[in-house]
N, CA, C and O atoms as a GROMACS GRO file, in nm:
protein
  556
    1MET      N    1  -3.071  -2.371   4.550
    1MET     CA    2  -3.044  -2.237   4.501
    1MET      C    3  -2.922  -2.183   4.577
    1MET      O    4  -2.922  -2.184   4.700
    2PRO      N    5  -2.818  -2.136   4.507
    2PRO     CA    6  -2.698  -2.087   4.574
    2PRO      C    7  -2.726  -1.957   4.648
    2PRO      O    8  -2.810  -1.877   4.609
    3SER      N    9  -2.652  -1.941   4.755
    3SER     CA   10  -2.667  -1.822   4.838
    3SER      C   11  -2.606  -1.701   4.766
    3SER      O   12  -2.505  -1.713   4.697
    4ALA      N   13  -2.669  -1.586   4.781
    4ALA     CA   14  -2.623  -1.463   4.716
    4ALA      C   15  -2.508  -1.399   4.792
    4ALA      O   16  -2.436  -1.316   4.736
    5THR      N   17  -2.490  -1.436   4.918
    5THR     CA   18  -2.382  -1.376   4.997
    5THR      C   19  -2.254  -1.455   4.976
    5THR      O   20  -2.256  -1.576   4.959
    6ARG      N   21  -2.144  -1.384   4.978
    6ARG     CA   22  -2.015  -1.447   4.962
    6ARG      C   23  -1.956  -1.478   5.098
    6ARG      O   24  -1.982  -1.407   5.196
    7SER      N   25  -1.879  -1.581   5.104
    7SER     CA   26  -1.811  -1.617   5.227
    7SER      C   27  -1.699  -1.517   5.254
    7SER      O   28  -1.630  -1.474   5.162
    8THR      N   29  -1.682  -1.480   5.380
    8THR     CA   30  -1.577  -1.385   5.415
    8THR      C   31  -1.447  -1.455   5.452
    8THR      O   32  -1.350  -1.389   5.490
    9ARG      N   33  -1.443  -1.588   5.443
    9ARG     CA   34  -1.321  -1.661   5.474
    9ARG      C   35  -1.218  -1.637   5.364
    9ARG      O   36  -1.251  -1.637   5.246
   10THR      N   37  -1.094  -1.617   5.405
   10THR     CA   38  -0.988  -1.599   5.308
   10THR      C   39  -0.926  -1.735   5.276
   10THR      O   40  -0.938  -1.830   5.353
   11ALA      N   41  -0.862  -1.743   5.164
   11ALA     CA   42  -0.796  -1.867   5.125
   11ALA      C   43  -0.680  -1.895   5.218
   11ALA      O   44  -0.620  -1.804   5.275
   12ALA      N   45  -0.647  -2.022   5.233
   12ALA     CA   46  -0.541  -2.062   5.326
   12ALA      C   47  -0.403  -2.015   5.280
   12ALA      O   48  -0.311  -2.007   5.362
   13TRP      N   49  -0.387  -1.985   5.154
   13TRP     CA   50  -0.256  -1.946   5.103
   13TRP      C   51  -0.227  -1.798   5.120
   13TRP      O   52  -0.113  -1.757   5.099
   14VAL      N   53  -0.325  -1.718   5.156
   14VAL     CA   54  -0.305  -1.573   5.163
   14VAL      C   55  -0.207  -1.534   5.274
   14VAL      O   56  -0.115  -1.456   5.250
   15ALA      N   57  -0.225  -1.587   5.394
   15ALA     CA   58  -0.139  -1.549   5.506
   15ALA      C   59   0.007  -1.585   5.483
   15ALA      O   60   0.093  -1.500   5.506
   16PRO      N   61   0.040  -1.707   5.439
   16PRO     CA   62   0.182  -1.736   5.415
   16PRO      C   63   0.244  -1.652   5.304
   16PRO      O   64   0.361  -1.614   5.313
   17VAL      N   65   0.167  -1.623   5.200
   17VAL     CA   66   0.221  -1.539   5.092
   17VAL      C   67   0.245  -1.397   5.142
   17VAL      O   68   0.348  -1.337   5.112
   18MET      N   69   0.151  -1.344   5.218
   18MET     CA   70   0.170  -1.211   5.277
   18MET      C   71   0.292  -1.210   5.368
   18MET      O   72   0.371  -1.115   5.366
   19LEU      N   73   0.308  -1.316   5.447
   19LEU     CA   74   0.421  -1.325   5.538
   19LEU      C   75   0.553  -1.332   5.461
   19LEU      O   76   0.650  -1.267   5.499
   20LEU      N   77   0.557  -1.408   5.354
   20LEU     CA   78   0.678  -1.421   5.274
   20LEU      C   79   0.717  -1.288   5.211
   20LEU      O   80   0.833  -1.247   5.218
   21LEU      N   81   0.621  -1.220   5.150
   21LEU     CA   82   0.650  -1.091   5.087
   21LEU      C   83   0.688  -0.985   5.190
   21LEU      O   84   0.782  -0.908   5.169
   22GLY      N   85   0.616  -0.981   5.301
   22GLY     CA   86   0.646  -0.884   5.405
   22GLY      C   87   0.782  -0.907   5.468
   22GLY      O   88   0.855  -0.812   5.496
   23SER      N   89   0.818  -1.034   5.489
   23SER     CA   90   0.949  -1.067   5.547
   23SER      C   91   1.062  -1.029   5.452
   23SER      O   92   1.165  -0.978   5.495
   24ALA      N   93   1.043  -1.054   5.325
   24ALA     CA   94   1.145  -1.018   5.227
   24ALA      C   95   1.165  -0.867   5.222
   24ALA      O   96   1.278  -0.818   5.216
   25CYS      N   97   1.055  -0.793   5.224
   25CYS     CA   98   1.064  -0.646   5.220
   25CYS      C   99   1.130  -0.591   5.346
   25CYS      O  100   1.213  -0.500   5.339
   26LEU      N  101   1.094  -0.646   5.462
   26LEU     CA  102   1.154  -0.597   5.585
   26LEU      C  103   1.303  -0.632   5.591
   26LEU      O  104   1.383  -0.551   5.637
   27SER      N  105   1.340  -0.751   5.545
   27SER     CA  106   1.482  -0.789   5.545
   27SER      C  107   1.563  -0.695   5.455
   27SER      O  108   1.673  -0.654   5.491
   28LEU      N  109   1.508  -0.663   5.339
   28LEU     CA  110   1.576  -0.571   5.248
   28LEU      C  111   1.588  -0.432   5.309
   28LEU      O  112   1.693  -0.369   5.300
   29ALA      N  113   1.481  -0.384   5.371
   29ALA     CA  114   1.486  -0.253   5.437
   29ALA      C  115   1.588  -0.253   5.551
   29ALA      O  116   1.657  -0.154   5.572
   30TRP      N  117   1.596  -0.364   5.623
   30TRP     CA  118   1.691  -0.377   5.733
   30TRP      C  119   1.834  -0.368   5.680
   30TRP      O  120   1.918  -0.299   5.738
   31VAL      N  121   1.863  -0.436   5.570
   31VAL     CA  122   1.998  -0.432   5.512
   31VAL      C  123   2.032  -0.290   5.466
   31VAL      O  124   2.141  -0.240   5.492
   32VAL      N  125   1.940  -0.226   5.398
   32VAL     CA  126   1.964  -0.090   5.347
   32VAL      C  127   1.986   0.007   5.463
   32VAL      O  128   2.078   0.089   5.459
   33LEU      N  129   1.902  -0.001   5.567
   33LEU     CA  130   1.918   0.086   5.683
   33LEU      C  131   2.051   0.060   5.753
   33LEU      O  132   2.119   0.153   5.797
   34SER      N  133   2.088  -0.066   5.764
   34SER     CA  134   2.213  -0.101   5.828
   34SER      C  135   2.333  -0.046   5.750
   34SER      O  136   2.429   0.004   5.809
   35LEU      N  137   2.326  -0.055   5.619
   35LEU     CA  138   2.436  -0.001   5.539
   35LEU      C  139   2.442   0.151   5.547
   35LEU      O  140   2.550   0.210   5.549
   36TYR      N  141   2.326   0.213   5.552
   36TYR     CA  142   2.320   0.360   5.559
   36TYR      C  143   2.373   0.411   5.693
   36TYR      O  144   2.451   0.506   5.698
   37LEU      N  145   2.330   0.347   5.803
   37LEU     CA  146   2.370   0.392   5.937
   37LEU      C  147   2.503   0.334   5.983
   37LEU      O  148   2.559   0.378   6.083
   38GLU      N  149   2.554   0.233   5.910
   38GLU     CA  150   2.677   0.164   5.945
   38GLU      C  151   2.670   0.101   6.084
   38GLU      O  152   2.766   0.106   6.161
   39ARG      N  153   2.554   0.042   6.114
   39ARG     CA  154   2.530  -0.030   6.238
   39ARG      C  155   2.448  -0.154   6.205
   39ARG      O  156   2.396  -0.167   6.094
   40GLN      N  157   2.437  -0.245   6.300
   40GLN     CA  158   2.360  -0.367   6.279
   40GLN      C  159   2.209  -0.342   6.278
   40GLN      O  160   2.136  -0.414   6.210
   41CYS      N  161   2.162  -0.244   6.352
   41CYS     CA  162   2.019  -0.212   6.360
   41CYS      C  163   1.937  -0.335   6.401
   41CYS      O  164   1.833  -0.363   6.340
   42SER      N  165   1.982  -0.406   6.501
   42SER     CA  166   1.916  -0.530   6.544
   42SER      C  167   1.777  -0.508   6.599
   42SER      O  168   1.700  -0.604   6.609
   43TRP      N  169   1.742  -0.388   6.636
   43TRP     CA  170   1.608  -0.358   6.684
   43TRP      C  171   1.505  -0.380   6.574
   43TRP      O  172   1.386  -0.393   6.602
   44MET      N  173   1.549  -0.384   6.449
   44MET     CA  174   1.457  -0.412   6.338
   44MET      C  175   1.396  -0.551   6.349
   44MET      O  176   1.290  -0.576   6.292
   45ALA      N  177   1.461  -0.641   6.422
   45ALA     CA  178   1.406  -0.776   6.440
   45ALA      C  179   1.274  -0.770   6.517
   45ALA      O  180   1.182  -0.848   6.489
   46VAL      N  181   1.264  -0.678   6.612
   46VAL     CA  182   1.138  -0.663   6.688
   46VAL      C  183   1.028  -0.611   6.596
   46VAL      O  184   0.914  -0.655   6.604
   47LEU      N  185   1.062  -0.517   6.508
   47LEU     CA  186   0.963  -0.470   6.410
   47LEU      C  187   0.921  -0.584   6.318
   47LEU      O  188   0.804  -0.594   6.280
   48GLY      N  189   1.015  -0.669   6.283
   48GLY     CA  190   0.984  -0.784   6.201
   48GLY      C  191   0.890  -0.881   6.271
   48GLY      O  192   0.803  -0.940   6.207
   49ALA      N  193   0.907  -0.897   6.402
   49ALA     CA  194   0.818  -0.985   6.479
   49ALA      C  195   0.676  -0.929   6.482
   49ALA      O  196   0.580  -1.003   6.465
   50LEU      N  197   0.666  -0.800   6.505
   50LEU     CA  198   0.533  -0.738   6.506
   50LEU      C  199   0.469  -0.744   6.368
   50LEU      O  200   0.348  -0.768   6.357
   51GLN      N  201   0.548  -0.723   6.264
   51GLN     CA  202   0.496  -0.731   6.129
   51GLN      C  203   0.449  -0.872   6.097
   51GLN      O  204   0.342  -0.890   6.038
   52ALA      N  205   0.526  -0.972   6.135
   52ALA     CA  206   0.489  -1.111   6.108
   52ALA      C  207   0.357  -1.146   6.177
   52ALA      O  208   0.270  -1.208   6.117
   53ALA      N  209   0.343  -1.105   6.302
   53ALA     CA  210   0.219  -1.134   6.374
   53ALA      C  211   0.100  -1.064   6.310
   53ALA      O  212  -0.007  -1.124   6.296
   54LEU      N  213   0.119  -0.940   6.271
   54LEU     CA  214   0.008  -0.867   6.207
   54LEU      C  215  -0.028  -0.924   6.070
   54LEU      O  216  -0.146  -0.937   6.037
   55LEU      N  217   0.071  -0.959   5.991
   55LEU     CA  218   0.043  -1.013   5.858
   55LEU      C  219  -0.030  -1.147   5.866
   55LEU      O  220  -0.120  -1.174   5.786
   56LEU      N  221   0.008  -1.229   5.961
   56LEU     CA  222  -0.062  -1.357   5.977
   56LEU      C  223  -0.206  -1.335   6.024
   56LEU      O  224  -0.298  -1.404   5.981
   57ARG      N  225  -0.224  -1.240   6.112
   57ARG     CA  226  -0.359  -1.209   6.160
   57ARG      C  227  -0.444  -1.150   6.049
   57ARG      O  228  -0.558  -1.191   6.030
   58TRP      N  229  -0.388  -1.054   5.976
   58TRP     CA  230  -0.463  -0.990   5.868
   58TRP      C  231  -0.485  -1.085   5.750
   58TRP      O  232  -0.580  -1.070   5.674
   59GLY      N  233  -0.396  -1.183   5.736
   59GLY     CA  234  -0.411  -1.281   5.629
   59GLY      C  235  -0.518  -1.384   5.657
   59GLY      O  236  -0.549  -1.466   5.570
   60GLY      N  237  -0.575  -1.381   5.775
   60GLY     CA  238  -0.686  -1.470   5.807
   60GLY      C  239  -0.645  -1.602   5.870
   60GLY      O  240  -0.728  -1.693   5.879
   61MET      N  241  -0.520  -1.617   5.913
   61MET     CA  242  -0.480  -1.742   5.977
   61MET      C  243  -0.540  -1.749   6.117
   61MET      O  244  -0.538  -1.651   6.191
   62ARG      N  245  -0.591  -1.864   6.151
   62ARG     CA  246  -0.656  -1.881   6.281
   62ARG      C  247  -0.555  -1.872   6.394
   62ARG      O  248  -0.440  -1.914   6.378
   63PRO      N  249  -0.596  -1.815   6.507
   63PRO     CA  250  -0.506  -1.807   6.623
   63PRO      C  251  -0.471  -1.947   6.674
   63PRO      O  252  -0.547  -2.042   6.658
   64GLY      N  253  -0.355  -1.957   6.734
   64GLY     CA  254  -0.313  -2.083   6.791
   64GLY      C  255  -0.163  -2.101   6.782
   64GLY      O  256  -0.091  -2.012   6.738
   65PRO      N  257  -0.118  -2.217   6.825
   65PRO     CA  258   0.027  -2.242   6.825
   65PRO      C  259   0.088  -2.244   6.686
   65PRO      O  260   0.204  -2.208   6.669
   66ALA      N  261   0.013  -2.286   6.586
   66ALA     CA  262   0.068  -2.290   6.449
   66ALA      C  263   0.102  -2.150   6.400
   66ALA      O  264   0.205  -2.129   6.335
   67ARG      N  265   0.017  -2.054   6.432
   67ARG     CA  266   0.043  -1.916   6.391
   67ARG      C  267   0.164  -1.860   6.465
   67ARG      O  268   0.244  -1.787   6.407
   68ALA      N  269   0.177  -1.894   6.593
   68ALA     CA  270   0.293  -1.847   6.670
   68ALA      C  271   0.422  -1.908   6.617
   68ALA      O  272   0.523  -1.840   6.606
   69VAL      N  273   0.419  -2.036   6.584
   69VAL     CA  274   0.539  -2.103   6.530
   69VAL      C  275   0.577  -2.042   6.395
   69VAL      O  276   0.695  -2.021   6.368
   70LEU      N  277   0.479  -2.015   6.312
   70LEU     CA  278   0.507  -1.955   6.182
   70LEU      C  279   0.564  -1.814   6.198
   70LEU      O  280   0.653  -1.775   6.122
   71ALA      N  281   0.515  -1.737   6.295
   71ALA     CA  282   0.569  -1.603   6.320
   71ALA      C  283   0.714  -1.610   6.368
   71ALA      O  284   0.798  -1.532   6.324
   72VAL      N  285   0.742  -1.705   6.458
   72VAL     CA  286   0.879  -1.721   6.508
   72VAL      C  287   0.972  -1.765   6.394
   72VAL      O  288   1.084  -1.716   6.383
   73ALA      N  289   0.926  -1.857   6.310
   73ALA     CA  290   1.007  -1.902   6.197
   73ALA      C  291   1.034  -1.787   6.100
   73ALA      O  292   1.144  -1.777   6.045
   74ALA      N  293   0.936  -1.701   6.081
   74ALA     CA  294   0.956  -1.585   5.993
   74ALA      C  295   1.060  -1.490   6.051
   74ALA      O  296   1.141  -1.434   5.977
   75VAL      N  297   1.060  -1.471   6.182
   75VAL     CA  298   1.158  -1.383   6.245
   75VAL      C  299   1.298  -1.442   6.232
   75VAL      O  300   1.394  -1.370   6.204
   76VAL      N  301   1.311  -1.572   6.253
   76VAL     CA  302   1.441  -1.637   6.237
   76VAL      C  303   1.490  -1.619   6.094
   76VAL      O  304   1.608  -1.590   6.072
   77ALA      N  305   1.401  -1.636   5.998
   77ALA     CA  306   1.438  -1.619   5.856
   77ALA      C  307   1.478  -1.475   5.827
   77ALA      O  308   1.573  -1.450   5.753
   78MET      N  309   1.405  -1.378   5.885
   78MET     CA  310   1.440  -1.236   5.864
   78MET      C  311   1.576  -1.203   5.923
   78MET      O  312   1.656  -1.133   5.861
   79ILE      N  313   1.604  -1.254   6.043
   79ILE     CA  314   1.734  -1.230   6.106
   79ILE      C  315   1.845  -1.289   6.020
   79ILE      O  316   1.947  -1.224   5.997
   80ALA      N  317   1.825  -1.412   5.975
   80ALA     CA  318   1.927  -1.477   5.892
   80ALA      C  319   1.946  -1.405   5.760
   80ALA      O  320   2.059  -1.381   5.717
   81ALA      N  321   1.836  -1.371   5.694
   81ALA     CA  322   1.845  -1.304   5.563
   81ALA      C  323   1.910  -1.166   5.575
   81ALA      O  324   1.992  -1.128   5.492
   82ALA      N  325   1.872  -1.090   5.678
   82ALA     CA  326   1.928  -0.956   5.695
   82ALA      C  327   2.078  -0.963   5.725
   82ALA      O  328   2.157  -0.887   5.668
   83ASN      N  329   2.117  -1.053   5.815
   83ASN     CA  330   2.259  -1.064   5.847
   83ASN      C  331   2.339  -1.117   5.729
   83ASN      O  332   2.453  -1.075   5.707
   84TRP      N  333   2.280  -1.208   5.652
   84TRP     CA  334   2.346  -1.258   5.531
   84TRP      C  335   2.365  -1.142   5.431
   84TRP      O  336   2.471  -1.128   5.370
   85GLY      N  337   2.261  -1.062   5.415
   85GLY     CA  338   2.267  -0.948   5.323
   85GLY      C  339   2.368  -0.843   5.367
   85GLY      O  340   2.439  -0.787   5.284
   86MET      N  341   2.374  -0.817   5.497
   86MET     CA  342   2.472  -0.720   5.547
   86MET      C  343   2.614  -0.768   5.523
   86MET      O  344   2.700  -0.693   5.476
   87ALA      N  345   2.640  -0.895   5.557
   87ALA     CA  346   2.774  -0.951   5.538
   87ALA      C  347   2.811  -0.952   5.390
   87ALA      O  348   2.923  -0.915   5.354
   88ALA      N  349   2.718  -0.993   5.306
   88ALA     CA  350   2.745  -0.999   5.163
   88ALA      C  351   2.769  -0.860   5.106
   88ALA      O  352   2.855  -0.842   5.019
   89SER      N  353   2.695  -0.762   5.153
   89SER     CA  354   2.712  -0.626   5.102
   89SER      C  355   2.848  -0.569   5.140
   89SER      O  356   2.915  -0.508   5.057
   90HIS      N  357   2.888  -0.589   5.264
   90HIS     CA  358   3.018  -0.539   5.308
   90HIS      C  359   3.132  -0.609   5.234
   90HIS      O  360   3.227  -0.545   5.190
   91LEU      N  361   3.123  -0.742   5.221
   91LEU     CA  362   3.227  -0.814   5.150
   91LEU      C  363   3.228  -0.778   5.001
   91LEU      O  364   3.334  -0.765   4.940
   92GLY      N  365   3.109  -0.762   4.945
   92GLY     CA  366   3.098  -0.727   4.804
   92GLY      C  367   3.160  -0.592   4.774
   92GLY      O  368   3.227  -0.576   4.672
   93MET      N  369   3.137  -0.496   4.862
   93MET     CA  370   3.196  -0.364   4.842
   93MET      C  371   3.349  -0.371   4.844
   93MET      O  372   3.417  -0.304   4.767
   94ALA      N  373   3.402  -0.453   4.933
   94ALA     CA  374   3.547  -0.464   4.944
   94ALA      C  375   3.609  -0.534   4.823
   94ALA      O  376   3.723  -0.506   4.787
   95MET      N  377   3.532  -0.623   4.760
   95MET     CA  378   3.585  -0.699   4.646
   95MET      C  379   3.536  -0.649   4.511
   95MET      O  380   3.570  -0.707   4.408
   96GLY      N  381   3.457  -0.542   4.510
   96GLY     CA  382   3.409  -0.487   4.385
   96GLY      C  383   3.294  -0.565   4.324
   96GLY      O  384   3.275  -0.562   4.202
   97LEU      N  385   3.217  -0.635   4.407
   97LEU     CA  386   3.102  -0.712   4.360
   97LEU      C  387   2.973  -0.644   4.401
   97LEU      O  388   2.970  -0.568   4.498
   98ASN      N  389   2.868  -0.671   4.328
   98ASN     CA  390   2.736  -0.628   4.371
   98ASN      C  391   2.693  -0.713   4.490
   98ASN      O  392   2.741  -0.825   4.506
   99PRO      N  393   2.604  -0.660   4.575
   99PRO     CA  394   2.563  -0.738   4.692
   99PRO      C  395   2.502  -0.874   4.657
   99PRO      O  396   2.527  -0.972   4.727
  100TRP      N  397   2.424  -0.882   4.549
  100TRP     CA  398   2.362  -1.010   4.514
  100TRP      C  399   2.463  -1.108   4.458
  100TRP      O  400   2.446  -1.229   4.473
  101GLU      N  401   2.568  -1.059   4.395
  101GLU     CA  402   2.676  -1.148   4.350
  101GLU      C  403   2.754  -1.202   4.469
  101GLU      O  404   2.788  -1.320   4.474
  102SER      N  405   2.780  -1.114   4.563
  102SER     CA  406   2.854  -1.154   4.682
  102SER      C  407   2.771  -1.249   4.768
  102SER      O  408   2.826  -1.340   4.830
  103ALA      N  409   2.640  -1.230   4.774
  103ALA     CA  410   2.552  -1.316   4.854
  103ALA      C  411   2.554  -1.459   4.803
  103ALA      O  412   2.542  -1.553   4.881
  104LEU      N  413   2.567  -1.475   4.672
  104LEU     CA  414   2.571  -1.610   4.616
  104LEU      C  415   2.704  -1.680   4.642
  104LEU      O  416   2.710  -1.803   4.641
  105LYS      N  417   2.809  -1.604   4.665
  105LYS     CA  418   2.941  -1.661   4.689
  105LYS      C  419   2.970  -1.684   4.837
  105LYS      O  420   3.063  -1.757   4.872
  106LEU      N  421   2.892  -1.623   4.925
  106LEU     CA  422   2.913  -1.633   5.068
  106LEU      C  423   2.866  -1.770   5.117
  106LEU      O  424   2.750  -1.807   5.097
  107GLY      N  425   2.954  -1.844   5.179
  107GLY     CA  426   2.918  -1.978   5.229
  107GLY      C  427   2.861  -1.972   5.369
  107GLY      O  428   2.878  -1.873   5.439
  108PRO      N  429   2.792  -2.079   5.411
  108PRO     CA  430   2.729  -2.081   5.543
  108PRO      C  431   2.829  -2.069   5.659
  108PRO      O  432   2.802  -2.001   5.758
  109ALA      N  433   2.944  -2.135   5.646
  109ALA     CA  434   3.043  -2.128   5.755
  109ALA      C  435   3.099  -1.987   5.768
  109ALA      O  436   3.117  -1.936   5.879
  110HIS      N  437   3.126  -1.924   5.655
  110HIS     CA  438   3.178  -1.786   5.658
  110HIS      C  439   3.072  -1.691   5.712
  110HIS      O  440   3.102  -1.601   5.791
  111ALA      N  441   2.947  -1.711   5.670
  111ALA     CA  442   2.838  -1.626   5.720
  111ALA      C  443   2.820  -1.642   5.870
  111ALA      O  444   2.797  -1.543   5.941
  112ARG      N  445   2.831  -1.765   5.921
  112ARG     CA  446   2.817  -1.790   6.065
  112ARG      C  447   2.930  -1.720   6.142
  112ARG      O  448   2.907  -1.664   6.248
  113THR      N  449   3.052  -1.725   6.087
  113THR     CA  450   3.164  -1.657   6.150
  113THR      C  451   3.142  -1.506   6.153
  113THR      O  452   3.164  -1.442   6.256
  114LEU      N  453   3.098  -1.450   6.041
  114LEU     CA  454   3.074  -1.306   6.036
  114LEU      C  455   2.958  -1.266   6.126
  114LEU      O  456   2.960  -1.158   6.186
  115PHE      N  457   2.855  -1.352   6.138
  115PHE     CA  458   2.743  -1.326   6.229
  115PHE      C  459   2.794  -1.316   6.372
  115PHE      O  460   2.755  -1.226   6.446
  116GLY      N  461   2.882  -1.408   6.411
  116GLY     CA  462   2.938  -1.407   6.547
  116GLY      C  463   3.025  -1.286   6.574
  116GLY      O  464   3.028  -1.235   6.686
  117LEU      N  465   3.096  -1.241   6.472
  117LEU     CA  466   3.183  -1.124   6.489
  117LEU      C  467   3.106  -0.993   6.490
  117LEU      O  468   3.142  -0.900   6.562
  118ALA      N  469   3.001  -0.985   6.411
  118ALA     CA  470   2.928  -0.859   6.394
  118ALA      C  471   2.828  -0.833   6.507
  118ALA      O  472   2.803  -0.718   6.542
  119ASN      N  473   2.770  -0.937   6.563
  119ASN     CA  474   2.663  -0.920   6.662
  119ASN      C  475   2.717  -0.933   6.804
  119ASN      O  476   2.779  -1.033   6.840
  120GLN      N  477   2.691  -0.830   6.881
  120GLN     CA  478   2.733  -0.826   7.021
  120GLN      C  479   2.619  -0.875   7.110
  120GLN      O  480   2.516  -0.920   7.061
  121ALA      N  481   2.639  -0.866   7.240
  121ALA     CA  482   2.538  -0.915   7.335
  121ALA      C  483   2.407  -0.839   7.322
  121ALA      O  484   2.300  -0.898   7.335
  122MET      N  485   2.414  -0.709   7.296
  122MET     CA  486   2.291  -0.630   7.283
  122MET      C  487   2.213  -0.672   7.158
  122MET      O  488   2.090  -0.676   7.161
  123ASP      N  489   2.283  -0.703   7.052
  123ASP     CA  490   2.216  -0.750   6.931
  123ASP      C  491   2.144  -0.883   6.957
  123ASP      O  492   2.031  -0.903   6.913
  124LEU      N  493   2.210  -0.971   7.028
  124LEU     CA  494   2.148  -1.100   7.061
  124LEU      C  495   2.028  -1.081   7.153
  124LEU      O  496   1.932  -1.157   7.145
  125ALA      N  497   2.034  -0.980   7.240
  125ALA     CA  498   1.919  -0.950   7.326
  125ALA      C  499   1.800  -0.901   7.242
  125ALA      O  500   1.686  -0.937   7.269
  126TRP      N  501   1.828  -0.819   7.141
  126TRP     CA  502   1.721  -0.775   7.050
  126TRP      C  503   1.660  -0.894   6.976
  126TRP      O  504   1.539  -0.901   6.957
  127PHE      N  505   1.746  -0.986   6.933
  127PHE     CA  506   1.696  -1.104   6.862
  127PHE      C  507   1.609  -1.190   6.954
  127PHE      O  508   1.504  -1.239   6.912
  128GLY      N  509   1.652  -1.207   7.077
  128GLY     CA  510   1.572  -1.283   7.174
  128GLY      C  511   1.438  -1.216   7.202
  128GLY      O  512   1.335  -1.282   7.212
  129THR      N  513   1.441  -1.084   7.215
  129THR     CA  514   1.317  -1.008   7.236
  129THR      C  515   1.224  -1.024   7.117
  129THR      O  516   1.102  -1.036   7.134
  130ALA      N  517   1.280  -1.022   6.998
  130ALA     CA  518   1.199  -1.038   6.877
  130ALA      C  519   1.135  -1.176   6.871
  130ALA      O  520   1.018  -1.188   6.834
  131LEU      N  521   1.208  -1.279   6.906
  131LEU     CA  522   1.152  -1.414   6.904
  131LEU      C  523   1.041  -1.428   7.008
  131LEU      O  524   0.939  -1.491   6.983
  132LEU      N  525   1.062  -1.369   7.124
  132LEU     CA  526   0.959  -1.372   7.228
  132LEU      C  527   0.835  -1.293   7.184
  132LEU      O  528   0.722  -1.338   7.205
  133ALA      N  529   0.855  -1.178   7.123
  133ALA     CA  530   0.743  -1.098   7.074
  133ALA      C  531   0.666  -1.172   6.965
  133ALA      O  532   0.543  -1.168   6.962
  134ALA      N  533   0.737  -1.240   6.876
  134ALA     CA  534   0.670  -1.316   6.771
  134ALA      C  535   0.586  -1.429   6.830
  134ALA      O  536   0.475  -1.455   6.783
  135ALA      N  537   0.639  -1.494   6.932
  135ALA     CA  538   0.566  -1.605   6.995
  135ALA      C  539   0.442  -1.553   7.069
  135ALA      O  540   0.336  -1.615   7.065
  136LEU      N  541   0.456  -1.440   7.137
  136LEU     CA  542   0.343  -1.386   7.214
  136LEU      C  543   0.236  -1.323   7.126
  136LEU      O  544   0.117  -1.352   7.141
  137PHE      N  545   0.279  -1.238   7.032
  137PHE     CA  546   0.180  -1.168   6.949
  137PHE      C  547   0.131  -1.254   6.833
  137PHE      O  548   0.027  -1.224   6.774
  138GLY      N  549   0.204  -1.358   6.802
  138GLY     CA  550   0.164  -1.446   6.692
  138GLY      C  551   0.058  -1.547   6.730
  138GLY      O  552   0.001  -1.611   6.642
  139ARG      N  553   0.030  -1.562   6.858
  139ARG     CA  554  -0.070  -1.662   6.901
  139ARG      C  555  -0.206  -1.635   6.848
  139ARG      O  556  -0.299  -1.711   6.875
   0.00000   0.00000   0.00000
């Protein structure tokens, strides 16, 4: 006879999907805030680290090194996506393109050059803090 109670375990796909959607939303918000304030807003990477850790925890992923690695990978992806979006938006405005059109035309070498020019030592410190926070809170 089957049990009347339901299992409270979540499916294994819930946490990564939550993380993917949350990371995309935070990256987009980071780009919009950066364009509005006309600054890099690198402190948003720390918010992204905390969000990644919380989403993985709330998504039901078990604690451990795998969760920490996934949180760190999400932060790296958010940093890359946000900086790519910022560079594409600025270049797109100068050339009369929409940001998504410019993002498709921006090559990796050009993006890496613009990343190096746009981010100062303080920005890199924020990124390092975010990676450390993701590793610590993501465990």
